[in-house]
C-alpha positions in Angstrom: 61.8 0.0 -0.3 60.6 -1.7 -3.5 62.9 -4.0 -5.4 63.6 -3.6 -9.1 61.5 -6.6 -9.9 58.6 -5.0 -8.2 58.8 -1.9 -10.4 59.3 -4.1 -13.5 56.2 -6.0 -12.9 54.1 -2.8 -12.2 52.8 -4.3 -9.0 51.1 -2.2 -6.4 49.5 -2.5 -3.0 45.7 -3.1 -2.8 44.0 -2.6 0.5 40.9 -4.8 1.0 38.6 -4.6 4.0 37.4 -8.0 5.3 33.8 -8.0 6.5 33.8 -11.1 8.6 30.5 -11.9 10.3 32.2 -13.5 13.3 34.5 -10.5 13.9 33.2 -7.4 15.7 35.6 -5.1 13.9 36.5 -5.1 10.2 40.1 -5.4 9.4 42.2 -4.3 6.4 44.4 -6.6 4.5 47.1 -5.4 2.1 47.9 -7.4 -1.0 50.6 -7.0 -3.6 48.8 -7.3 -6.9 49.3 -6.3 -10.6 46.9 -5.2 -13.3 46.9 -8.5 -15.1 45.8 -10.4 -12.0 42.2 -11.6 -12.2 39.5 -11.0 -9.5 39.5 -14.7 -8.5 43.2 -14.6 -8.0 42.8 -11.6 -5.7 40.2 -13.5 -3.6 42.5 -16.5 -3.5 45.4 -14.4 -2.2 43.1 -12.7 0.3 41.9 -16.0 1.8 45.4 -17.4 2.0 46.6 -14.3 3.9 43.6 -14.3 6.3 44.4 -17.9 7.1 41.1 -18.8 8.6 39.6 -22.2 7.9 36.0 -21.7 6.8 33.7 -21.8 3.8 34.5 -18.6 1.8 32.3 -19.5 -1.2 29.6 -16.9 -0.5 32.1 -14.0 -0.2 32.8 -11.6 -3.0 34.4 -8.2 -3.6 32.4 -5.1 -3.3 33.8 -1.8 -4.8 32.6 1.0 -2.6 33.4 4.0 -4.8 31.7 2.5 -7.9 28.9 0.8 -5.9 29.2 -2.4 -7.8 30.1 -6.1 -7.3 33.2 -7.7 -8.9 31.4 -11.0 -9.7 33.2 -11.8 -12.9 36.1 -13.6 -11.4 37.9 -14.1 -14.7 38.2 -10.4 -15.4 41.5 -8.8 -14.6 41.9 -5.8 -12.4 42.8 -3.7 -15.4 39.6 -4.7 -17.2 37.6 -3.9 -14.1 39.4 -0.5 -13.7 40.6 -1.3 -10.2 43.7 0.7 -9.2 45.6 1.3 -6.0 43.0 3.9 -4.7 40.1 1.5 -5.0 38.3 0.7 -1.7 37.3 -3.0 -1.9 35.3 -4.9 0.7 35.4 -8.7 1.0 31.9 -9.4 2.2 29.3 -12.1 2.1 26.8 -11.9 -0.8 23.9 -13.2 1.4 22.9 -11.0 4.3 19.9 -10.8 6.6 16.9 -8.7 5.5 13.6 -7.9 7.2 10.6 -8.1 5.0 7.2 -6.7 6.0 4.6 -8.9 4.2 1.2 -7.6 3.1 -0.3 -9.1 6.2 1.8 -6.5 8.2 3.9 -9.3 9.7 7.7 -9.2 9.4 9.9 -12.1 8.1 13.6 -12.1 8.7 15.6 -14.2 6.2 18.9 -14.4 4.3 18.8 -12.7 0.9 21.3 -12.2 -1.9 22.6 -8.6 -1.9 24.6 -9.3 -5.1 21.8 -10.6 -7.4 19.5 -8.3 -9.1 16.3 -7.5 -7.2 14.2 -9.5 -9.8 16.2 -12.7 -9.0 16.3 -11.9 -5.2 12.5 -11.6 -5.1 12.2 -14.9 -7.0 14.3 -16.6 -4.4 12.4 -15.0 -1.5 9.1 -16.2 -3.0 10.5 -19.7 -3.2 11.4 -19.6 0.5 7.9 -18.3 1.4 6.1 -20.7 -1.0 4.7 -17.9 -3.3 4.3 -18.8 -7.0 4.5 -16.2 -9.8 7.3 -14.1 -8.2 7.3 -11.7 -11.2 4.1 -10.1 -9.8 5.9 -8.9 -6.6 8.8 -6.6 -5.8 10.5 -4.8 -2.9 9.4 -1.4 -1.8 11.5 0.9 0.4 9.0 2.8 2.5 9.1 6.6 2.7 10.2 8.4 5.9 6.5 9.0 6.8 5.6 5.3 6.7 6.7 4.4 10.2 6.4 8.0 11.6 3.5 7.3 13.9 5.0 4.1 15.3 8.3 5.9 16.0 6.5 8.6 17.9 4.7 6.0 20.0 7.9 4.1 20.8 10.4 7.1 20.9 11.7 6.1 24.4 12.3 2.5 23.3 15.6 2.2 21.6 15.5 -1.5 21.2 13.9 -2.9 18.0 10.6 -4.8 18.3 11.3 -8.4 17.4 8.5 -10.3 19.0 6.4 -10.3 15.8 9.3 -11.2 13.5 9.4 -14.7 11.9 13.1 -15.6 11.7 13.9 -17.9 8.7 17.7 -17.5 9.0 18.2 -21.2 8.8 16.5 -21.2 5.3 18.8 -19.3 2.9 17.0 -18.3 -0.2 19.6 -19.4 -2.7 21.9 -21.9 -1.1 21.1 -25.6 -1.8 20.4 -27.5 -5.0 18.6 -25.8 -7.9 14.9 -26.0 -7.8 13.3 -28.2 -10.4 11.0 -26.5 -12.8 8.4 -29.1 -12.0 7.8 -27.6 -8.6 6.2 -24.6 -10.3 4.1 -26.6 -12.7 0.4 -27.5 -12.3 1.4 -31.1 -11.4 3.6 -30.3 -8.5 3.0 -31.8 -5.1 0.4 -29.9 -3.2 2.0 -27.7 -0.6 -0.1 -28.7 2.4 0.1 -31.4 5.0 -2.4 -34.1 4.1 -2.6 -35.1 7.8 -3.7 -31.9 9.5 -4.4 -29.7 6.5 -1.9 -27.0 7.4 0.2 -25.4 4.6 3.7 -26.8 4.2 6.6 -24.5 3.8 8.7 -24.5 0.6 11.6 -25.0 3.0 10.3 -28.5 3.7 9.5 -29.2 0.0 12.9 -28.1 -1.4 15.5 -28.1 1.3 14.7 -29.9 4.5 12.5 -32.6 6.0 10.7 -30.6 8.6 7.6 -28.5 8.0 7.0 -25.0 9.3 5.8 -24.7 12.9 2.2 -24.0 13.6 2.9 -20.3 14.4 4.8 -19.8 11.1 1.9 -21.4 9.1 -0.5 -18.9 10.7 1.7 -16.0 9.8 2.1 -16.9 6.1 -1.0 -18.7 5.0 -3.7 -17.8 7.5 -5.2 -14.4 8.1 -4.3 -12.6 11.3 -6.9 -11.3 13.8 -8.3 -7.9 12.8 -6.4 -4.9 14.2 -8.0 -2.7 16.8 -9.2 0.8 15.9 -6.3 2.2 17.9 -3.8 0.1 15.9 -5.4 1.2 12.7 -5.1 4.9 13.7 -1.3 4.4 14.1 -0.8 2.9 10.7 0.3 5.0 7.8 -2.6 6.3 5.6 -2.2 8.2 2.3 -4.4 11.3 2.6 -4.1 12.5 -1.0 -2.8 11.5 -4.4 0.4 13.4 -3.7 1.0 11.2 -0.6 0.5 8.1 -2.8 3.1 9.3 -5.3 5.6 9.6 -2.5 5.0 6.0 -1.4 5.3 4.6 -4.9 8.7 6.3 -5.4 10.2 3.7 -3.2 10.0 0.7 -5.6 13.5 -0.7 -6.1 15.0 -1.1 -9.5 14.6 -4.8 -10.5 17.7 -4.7 -12.7 20.1 -3.7 -9.9 21.1 -5.5 -6.7 20.1 -4.5 -3.2 23.6 -3.3 -2.3 23.8 -1.1 -5.4 20.7 0.7 -4.3 22.0 1.4 -0.8 20.1 -1.2 1.1 21.9 -2.1 4.3 22.0 -5.4 6.2 18.9 -6.1 8.4 17.1 -3.1 6.9 13.3 -3.4 6.7 11.6 -3.4 3.2 8.1 -4.1 2.1 7.3 -7.1 0.0 4.3 -6.2 -2.1 2.4 -7.3 -5.2 3.6 -4.6 -7.6 1.9 -5.6 -10.9 -1.9 -6.0 -10.5 -2.4 -8.8 -13.0 -2.6 -12.1 -11.1 -2.1 -15.3 -13.1 -3.3 -18.8 -12.3 -4.6 -18.4 -8.7 -4.8 -22.0 -7.7 -6.1 -22.7 -4.1 -4.3 -26.1 -4.1 -0.8 -24.6 -4.5 -1.2 -20.9 -3.6 -2.1 -21.0 0.1 0.4 -18.3 1.0 0.0 -16.3 -2.2 -3.8 -16.1 -1.9 -3.6 -15.1 1.7 -1.0 -12.4 1.1 -2.9 -11.1 -1.9 -6.1 -11.0 0.2 -4.2 -9.1 3.0 -2.9 -6.5 0.5 -6.4 -6.0 -0.9 -7.8 -5.8 2.7 -5.4 -3.1 3.8 -6.0 -1.2 0.6 -9.7 -1.0 1.4 -9.4 -0.4 5.2 -6.7 2.3 4.8 -8.6 3.9 2.0 -5.8 3.5 -0.6 -8.6 2.8 -3.1 -12.1 4.3 -3.1 -15.3 2.3 -2.9 -18.9 3.0 -2.2 -20.5 2.4 1.2 -22.4 -0.6 -0.2 -19.2 -2.1 -1.4 -17.5 -1.3 1.9 -20.1 -3.4 3.7 -19.5 -6.3 1.4 -15.8 -6.1 2.0 -16.4 -5.9 5.8 -18.7 -8.9 5.7 -16.1 -11.0 3.8 -13.4 -9.9 6.3 -15.6 -10.9 9.2 -16.3 -14.3 7.6 -12.6 -14.9 6.9 -11.6 -13.9 10.5 -14.3 -16.2 12.1 -13.3 -19.1 9.8 -9.6 -18.6 10.6 -10.4 -19.0 14.3 -11.8 -22.5 13.5 -8.4 -23.3 11.8 -10.0 -24.1 8.5 -7.2 -24.8 6.1 -6.8 -22.8 2.9 -7.4 -25.7 0.6 -10.3 -27.3 -1.2 -11.7 -30.4 0.3 -11.3 -32.5 -2.8 -7.5 -32.1 -2.6 -7.1 -34.7 0.1 -9.4 -37.2 -1.5 -7.6 -40.5 -2.3 -9.8 -41.0 -5.3 -8.6 -37.7 -6.9 -7.9 -38.1 -10.6 -4.2 -37.6 -11.5 -3.8 -34.1 -13.0 -1.6 -35.3 -15.8 -4.3 -37.8 -17.0 -7.0 -35.2 -16.6 -5.0 -32.7 -18.7 -4.5 -35.4 -21.4 -8.2 -36.2 -21.4 -9.1 -32.5 -21.8 -6.6 -32.3 -24.6 -8.1 -35.3 -26.3 -11.6 -33.9 -26.1 -10.4 -30.6 -27.5 -8.7 -32.2 -30.4 -11.7 -34.4 -31.2 -14.0 -31.4 -31.1 -15.8 -32.2 -27.9 -18.6 -34.6 -27.2 -20.7 -36.3 -29.8 -23.7 -34.2 -29.2 -21.9 -31.0 -30.2 -23.3 -30.5 -33.7 -21.8 -28.4 -36.4 -24.6 -25.8 -35.9 -23.5 -25.3 -32.3 -19.9 -24.7 -33.4 -20.6 -22.3 -36.2 -23.4 -20.4 -34.4 -22.2 -16.9 -33.4 -23.7 -15.9 -30.1 -25.5 -12.5 -29.9 -27.4 -10.4 -27.4 -30.3 -8.2 -28.4 -32.4 -6.2 -26.0 -33.7 -2.8 -25.0 -31.2 -0.8 -23.0 -30.8 2.8 -22.0 -27.8 4.9 -23.2 -26.3 8.2 -22.0 -23.3 10.2 -23.3 -22.0 12.8 -20.8 -21.9 16.3 -22.2 -21.1 19.6 -20.5 -24.0 21.6 -19.1 -26.5 18.8 -19.8 -28.3 16.8 -17.1 -27.8 13.0 -17.0 -30.7 11.7 -19.0 -30.9 8.1 -20.4 -32.6 7.4 -23.7 -33.8 3.9 -24.7 -32.5 2.1 -27.8 -32.5 -1.4 -29.3 -29.0 -2.8 -28.7 -27.4 -5.7 -30.5 -24.2 -7.2 -29.2 -22.3 -9.4 -31.7 -18.6 -10.4 -31.9 -16.8 -7.6 -30.1 -19.0 -4.7 -31.0 -22.3 -3.1 -30.0 -24.7 -1.5 -32.5 -27.9 0.3 -31.5 -31.0 1.4 -33.3 -33.9 3.6 -32.5 -36.2 0.6 -32.1 -36.3 -3.1 -32.8 -38.1 -2.8 -36.2 -35.1 -0.8 -37.6 -32.5 -3.6 -36.8 -32.0 -4.5 -40.4 -31.3 -0.9 -41.4 -28.6 1.5 -40.7 -27.7 1.7 -37.0 -27.5 4.9 -35.0 -23.9 4.0 -34.0 -21.5 1.1 -33.8 -19.2 0.8 -30.8 -16.1 -1.3 -31.1 -15.2 -2.6 -27.6 -11.9 -4.2 -28.4 -9.4 -2.5 -26.0 -12.0 -0.5 -24.2 -12.3 -0.1 -20.4 -15.4 -1.6 -18.7 -16.4 -0.1 -15.3 -19.4 -1.3 -13.3 -21.9 1.4 -12.2 -24.1 -0.6 -9.8 -26.2 0.1 -6.8 -28.2 -3.0 -6.0 -30.2 -1.4 -3.2 -31.3 1.4 -5.6 -31.9 -1.1 -8.4 -29.3 0.6 -10.6 -27.4 -1.6 -13.0 -25.2 0.5 -15.1 -22.1 -0.2 -17.3 -19.6 2.5 -18.0 -17.6 2.1 -21.2 -14.4 4.1 -21.9 -13.8 3.6 -25.6 -10.3 4.6 -26.9 -10.1 7.3 -29.6 -7.3 9.3 -31.0 -7.3 12.1 -28.3 -8.2 9.9 -25.3 -11.4 8.1 -24.3 -15.1 8.4 -25.1 -17.5 7.8 -22.2 -20.7 5.8 -22.8 -23.1 4.7 -20.1 -25.5 1.8 -20.5 -28.4 1.1 -18.1 -29.9 -2.4 -17.7 -33.3 -3.2 -16.2 -32.5 -6.1 -14.0 -29.6 -8.3 -12.6 -29.7 -11.1 -15.3 -29.6 -8.6 -18.1 -26.8 -6.7 -16.5 -24.7 -9.9 -15.9 -25.1 -11.0 -19.5 -24.2 -7.6 -21.0 -21.4 -6.9 -18.5 -19.8 -10.3 -19.2 -20.0 -9.7 -22.9 -18.4 -6.3 -22.6 -15.6 -7.6 -20.4 -14.7 -10.3 -22.9 -15.0 -7.9 -25.9 -12.5 -5.6 -24.2 -10.0 -8.4 -24.2 -10.8 -9.3 -27.9 -12.9 -12.3 -27.0 -16.5 -13.1 -28.1 -19.4 -14.7 -26.2 -18.4 -18.0 -27.9 -15.5 -18.1 -25.6 -15.7 -20.8 -22.8 -15.2 -18.1 -20.1 -18.4 -16.3 -20.9 -20.8 -18.3 -18.8 -18.5 -18.5 -15.8 -18.1 -14.7 -16.0 -21.9 -14.3 -16.0 -22.2 -16.5 -12.9 -19.4 -14.6 -11.1 -21.2 -11.3 -11.7 -24.5 -12.7 -10.5 -22.9 -14.1 -7.4 -21.3 -10.7 -6.7 -24.6 -9.0 -7.1 -26.3 -11.4 -4.7 -23.6 -10.5 -2.1 -24.6 -6.8 -2.4 -28.3 -7.7 -2.1 -28.4 -7.7 1.7 -31.0 -9.8 3.4 -32.9 -7.6 5.8 -34.5 -10.6 7.5 -31.4 -11.8 9.3 -32.0 -14.2 12.2 -31.9 -13.1 15.8 -29.4 -15.8 16.7 -26.8 -14.2 14.4 -27.5 -10.6 15.5 -24.7 -8.3 16.5 -25.5 -8.6 20.2 -24.6 -12.3 20.0 -21.5 -11.9 17.9 -18.1 -11.0 19.2 -17.3 -8.3 16.6 -15.8 -4.9 16.6 -17.2 -3.4 13.4 -14.6 -0.5 13.3 -11.9 -3.1 12.6 -13.5 -4.1 9.2 -14.2 -0.7 7.6 -12.3 2.4 6.8 -12.1 5.2 9.5 -14.2 7.5 7.3 -17.0 4.9 7.1 -16.8 4.2 10.8 -17.4 7.8 11.6 -20.6 8.0 9.7 -22.4 5.3 11.7 -22.8 4.2 15.3 -21.1 1.0 16.3 -24.3 -1.0 16.8 -25.8 0.2 13.5 -22.6 -0.6 11.6 -22.4 -4.1 13.1 -26.1 -4.7 12.2 -25.5 -3.7 8.6 -22.3 -5.9 8.4 -24.2 -8.9 9.7 -27.0 -8.3 7.1 -24.4 -8.4 4.4 -22.8 -11.4 6.0 -25.9 -13.5 5.5 -25.0 -13.6 1.7 -21.5 -14.9 2.3 -21.9 -17.1 5.4 -21.9 -20.3 3.4 -18.7 -19.7 1.6 -15.5 -21.6 2.5 -12.4 -19.8 3.6 -10.7 -19.9 0.3 -13.8 -18.9 -1.6 -14.3 -15.9 0.6 -10.7 -14.7 0.1 -10.9 -15.2 -3.7 -14.3 -13.4 -3.8 -12.7 -10.5 -1.8 -9.9 -10.3 -4.4 -12.4 -10.4 -7.2 -14.4 -7.6 -5.7 -11.3 -5.6 -5.2 -10.4 -6.1 -8.9 -13.8 -4.8 -10.0 -13.3 -1.4 -8.3 -12.8 1.4 -10.9 -9.5 2.6 -9.3 -8.1 -0.9 -9.0 -4.4 -1.3 -10.0 -3.6 2.4 -10.3 -0.2 3.5 -9.2 0.4 7.2 -9.0 3.3 9.4 -9.9 3.8 13.2 -9.9 4.9 14.2 -13.4 5.3 17.2 -15.7 4.1 16.7 -19.2 6.0 18.2 -22.1 4.6 21.7 -22.9 2.7 22.0 -19.7 3.4 24.6 -17.0 1.9 22.7 -14.1 2.4 19.4 -12.4 0.0 16.5 -13.0 -0.6 13.0 -11.6 0.1 10.0 -13.8 -1.9 6.9 -13.0 -0.3 3.7 -14.3 -2.5 0.6 -14.4 -2.2 -2.9 -15.9 -3.9 -1.7 -19.1 -3.8 2.0 -19.4 -2.2 5.4 -18.5 -4.3 8.2 -17.0 -3.5 11.9 -16.8 -5.1 13.3 -13.6 -5.4 16.9 -12.5 -3.3 17.2 -9.3 -5.5 19.8 -7.8 -8.9 18.3 -8.3 -8.1 14.6 -8.8 -10.3 14.5 -12.0 -9.0 12.3 -14.9 -8.1 14.3 -18.0 -7.0 11.8 -20.6 -6.6 8.1 -20.8 -4.3 6.1 -23.1 -4.6 2.3 -23.5 -1.6 0.0 -23.6 -3.3 -1.8 -26.5 -2.9 1.3 -28.6 0.8 1.8 -27.7 3.3 1.6 -30.5 6.5 2.1 -28.6 8.0 3.9 -25.6 11.6 5.0 -24.7 13.5 7.1 -22.2 15.8 10.1 -22.9 18.3 9.4 -20.1 20.0 12.7 -20.5 17.0 14.8 -19.7 15.2 12.0 -17.8 12.1 12.1 -20.0 9.7 9.3 -20.9 8.3 9.4 -24.4 5.4 7.2 -25.6 3.8 6.9 -29.1 0.3 5.6 -29.6 -1.8 4.8 -32.7 -3.2 7.6 -34.9 -0.1 9.8 -34.4 -0.7 10.4 -30.8 2.4 10.9 -28.7 3.2 12.1 -25.2 6.3 12.9 -23.2 6.7 13.6 -19.5 9.4 13.9 -16.8 8.8 12.2 -13.4 9.1 14.5 -10.4 8.2 12.1 -7.5 10.5 9.3 -8.6 13.1 8.4 -11.1 11.9 7.9 -14.6 13.3 4.4 -14.5 10.5 3.4 -12.1 7.8 4.4 -14.5 9.7 2.9 -17.4 9.9 -0.4 -15.5 6.2 -0.3 -14.7 5.2 0.0 -18.3 7.6 -2.7 -19.4 6.5 -5.0 -16.6 2.9 -4.8 -17.6 3.7 -5.4 -21.3 5.7 -8.5 -20.1 2.8 -9.8 -18.0 0.3 -9.2 -20.8 2.2 -11.7 -23.0 2.0 -14.2 -20.2 -1.8 -13.8 -19.7 -2.3 -14.4 -23.4 -0.5 -17.7 -23.2 2.6 -16.5 -25.0 4.8 -16.5 -22.0 3.4 -18.8 -19.3 6.8 -19.6 -17.9 9.1 -17.0 -16.4 11.3 -15.5 -19.0 13.8 -13.4 -17.1 15.7 -12.2 -20.2 12.5 -10.9 -21.8 11.5 -9.1 -18.5 14.9 -7.3 -18.3 14.7 -6.4 -22.0 11.4 -4.7 -21.5 12.0 -3.1 -18.1 15.7 -2.4 -18.4 17.3 0.7 -19.9 20.8 2.0 -20.5 21.5 5.3 -18.8 
């Protein structure tokens, strides 16, 4: 029976289930509370009634019906809306989670289930020594992802743990806050100067002991290539519709893991979500570069992205070079990093700043500064039209600033041009076949109703490298006067030399003398076209052009070649456009949206982010609406995933574009949530 004082105070019984990690069974605890009692007071009463001496600081209240955490301990129960029928759980905020890394190895570590996914990924990356965590996110795989593996091990009920790296002793959030200096360019290099192996962030931030040799291999060194049988058991997207199903699993970065139904010790995929990689520095990014290389490698081998046979052989040669270099335990660092005579980076940065402010060296004259670089040469041009064969016509082209003008011949350069092409915001796609001496540039120039296609054809490698580099810079709003022009030309020439296979490979490095299984380095479709010996010989021919590269250079060149593919960075979703009666595929990239026919896979229309004015979501009908320049607007509903996923993708790329322009070089979590969040 309740006393009169109990009724007067409007108190009531609240049942809280205690999820104690040391207890096999959860037990319920009944508390006498009132509506004006704050959440912290409830937790204090609960701990006093449990009467177990331990550290309860990581525990918090989870509301099962509302699927939310009660983390604001100063709020009262009335303000939170908690009543007697509420089912609360007193549970740890940090729980174990299994993460499958891009190199298909699994890491088991303690992760915050109460923080938003954006913050949780940031803490995970700190534990794994990965900079720029805003580029990554967590992906919940579809039911088909592990289907083949489950069929193979259907009689084995025990989980496979031999390949799991357990970092349970390194919680991702506990411990002192991380100094911002650890993420600056002047932070201590994360490798051991004695043996050259990468050092874990756990040593740098929390403890005095480095990672073991095995853990270093898993995180920062490439694993041995998989056998063809293992590749056959891995999940492979067969169509664009299959890719849309996989991309539906991206977690909402503005909500916590527990709010999205993730259970303790569940397996998720840690992947690079946004394909714009900022400040790849071999000195500090041993793990990041390796994991990025691995994600690119599996995208090529499992045919997640299409490439030509010539490009596939280059990728195979780079993989073979990386695998043989890894056997020699070559560290993922540059040799100058360990030199005692290395110039202090702060002093070097100050010296560069001084040179910049003073206008450079004394021999830089005023004419050099004011001179506007320009390219002028004979090129061939083609505009695709229906029912017309692909025929190129030669014109005299002049490239200046960020635009191209072309004339019928050189003598008419001072007159009216045939056409002027403004390349700011355009898309530049290589159309190259080195063996066939084909050096083409495909330009997709944005217009009001989509994109105009223009094909340029160069005569030789040097001409192609100069014009291609100028087009790439112009698409970003930069001219050839920019300091990155010459390095871009050299990078393009270097990539072309890799494609130019040397047919006179030495006998000593022939396939019969190399321990290589060529089917491990190419896609299954490519392996079926050639016999094993023939494929090995072609890979070894391509390897001659990359054999002198260091391990880090080979990985970075692989990433660069991956980025140059036409379909790089595209993430697919099944959508229904407003006013359409059929489903289409929407491809979301770092700089554009593409409408693709779901039946044929042919692109229909392209819209550039540079021309976007605004975008929003109608949460009632789950429809995304986007407005572009020149009164162009589109609206669509997402069928393969929640519209919040596409909304977050667009906002994430807008956020990262400000960073790449130097406007947001440091992580601004508030700005990210403002762009990617949304009120439903």
